[in-house]
Every structure is written in C-alpha cells, then in structure tokens.
C-alpha positions as CSV (number, residue, x, y, z in Angstrom):
1,M,78.4,29.7,-9.3
2,V,74.8,28.4,-9.7
3,Y,74.7,27.8,-5.8
4,F,76.0,31.4,-5.1
5,W,73.1,32.8,-7.1
6,L,70.3,30.6,-5.7
7,S,71.8,31.6,-2.2
8,I,71.3,35.3,-3.2
9,Q,67.8,34.8,-4.4
10,T,67.1,32.8,-1.1
11,L,68.4,35.7,0.9
12,I,66.4,38.2,-1.0
13,A,63.1,36.3,-0.8
14,S,63.5,35.6,2.7
15,L,64.1,39.3,3.6
16,T,61.2,40.6,1.7
17,H,58.4,39.8,4.2
18,I,60.8,41.4,7.1
19,I,61.4,44.8,4.9
20,A,57.8,45.0,3.8
21,K,56.6,44.7,7.5
22,A,59.0,47.5,8.2
23,V,58.0,49.8,5.3
24,V,54.0,49.0,5.8
25,K,54.6,50.4,9.3
26,A,55.5,54.1,7.7
27,I,53.6,53.9,4.2
28,P,49.9,52.9,3.9
29,P,49.4,49.5,1.8
30,F,47.8,51.3,-1.1
31,T,50.4,53.9,-1.4
32,L,53.2,51.5,-1.2
33,T,51.8,49.4,-3.9
34,L,51.0,52.2,-6.3
35,L,54.6,53.5,-5.7
36,R,55.9,50.1,-6.4
37,A,53.8,49.5,-9.8
38,G,54.3,53.1,-10.9
39,I,58.2,52.8,-10.3
40,A,58.4,49.0,-12.1
41,G,56.2,50.4,-15.0
42,F,58.4,53.3,-15.7
43,V,61.4,51.2,-15.4
44,F,60.1,48.7,-17.8
45,G,58.8,51.3,-20.3
46,L,62.4,52.6,-20.3
47,I,63.9,49.0,-20.8
48,I,61.4,48.6,-23.9
49,Y,62.2,51.9,-25.3
50,F,65.8,51.3,-25.5
51,S,65.7,47.9,-26.5
52,K,65.3,45.9,-29.8
53,Y,61.8,44.9,-28.8
54,R,60.8,48.6,-29.3
55,K,59.6,47.5,-33.0
56,I,57.1,44.9,-31.8
57,R,53.5,46.4,-32.5
58,V,50.4,45.5,-30.3
59,E,46.8,45.6,-32.0
60,N,44.7,48.3,-30.7
61,S,42.1,45.6,-29.8
62,D,44.7,43.7,-27.3
63,R,45.7,47.0,-25.5
64,M,42.7,47.1,-23.3
65,K,43.3,43.2,-22.5
66,F,47.1,44.0,-21.7
67,F,46.1,46.9,-19.4
68,I,43.3,45.0,-17.4
69,L,45.9,42.0,-17.5
70,G,48.7,44.5,-15.8
71,I,46.2,45.6,-13.3
72,L,45.0,42.3,-12.1
73,S,48.4,40.5,-12.1
74,V,51.1,41.8,-10.2
75,P,49.6,45.1,-8.5
76,L,46.6,43.3,-7.0
77,N,48.8,40.4,-5.7
78,Q,51.3,42.9,-4.1
79,F,48.2,45.1,-2.6
80,A,46.9,41.8,-1.3
81,F,50.3,40.6,0.2
82,I,51.2,44.0,1.5
83,L,47.6,44.6,3.0
84,G,47.9,41.1,4.7
85,I,51.4,41.6,6.2
86,K,49.9,44.8,7.9
87,Y,47.9,42.3,9.9
88,T,50.5,39.5,10.7
89,T,54.0,38.9,11.4
90,P,56.6,38.4,8.8
91,A,57.3,34.7,10.0
92,N,53.3,33.9,9.3
93,A,53.2,35.8,6.1
94,S,56.2,34.0,4.7
95,L,54.7,30.7,5.6
96,I,51.3,31.7,4.0
97,Y,53.1,32.9,0.8
98,G,55.5,29.8,0.6
99,K,52.2,27.6,1.0
100,F,50.7,28.9,-2.0
C-alpha cells in the first residue's frame, strides 16, 4: 500500500510542471501566485477554525514574525517557480527543481 501512495505522489509531482506551464499561458504568474496563496490561506484558516488547534494562542509580538515568514516562505517560492516556468520548458523546470 505504501508503494501505491508513493506512486501517486510521484505522479502528482511530475505533472506539476506540465500543468503549471499550461496554466501560465492563460494566467499571469503574479495573479496565479496570489490565487494559490489566497485559496490555500483560506482553506488553512477553515481547517484551523474547525479543529482542536483553535485554542492555541499566538502572542502579539509573534504575529508579525509569522506574517513575514508566511509571505517569504511559500508564496515567494511559488512566484519564483511560476515566473521561471514561464520562460522555460517543463522538463528543464523539473530538472532544476529536482536538483535543489
């Protein structure tokens, strides 16, 4: 069963570059990144709201740190990935992405 899920994950990971290249032709990279981050943030917020972790309190001094890390982490990485894939082929993008 483990190999089945590993195969599914590999299939999804390998299709990411091909799908991203097709989508970038229709949607600008900045808009696509904003949509992805916005939808992910909304879904994550719903998960936190309806889960047992809702009771966890974050100190006010840490909120700005979390906000900056949230901007620099996934959205910046995804923007660089999507902007780069706009100018290259999916095969080259997957090789570069896999190397690092």
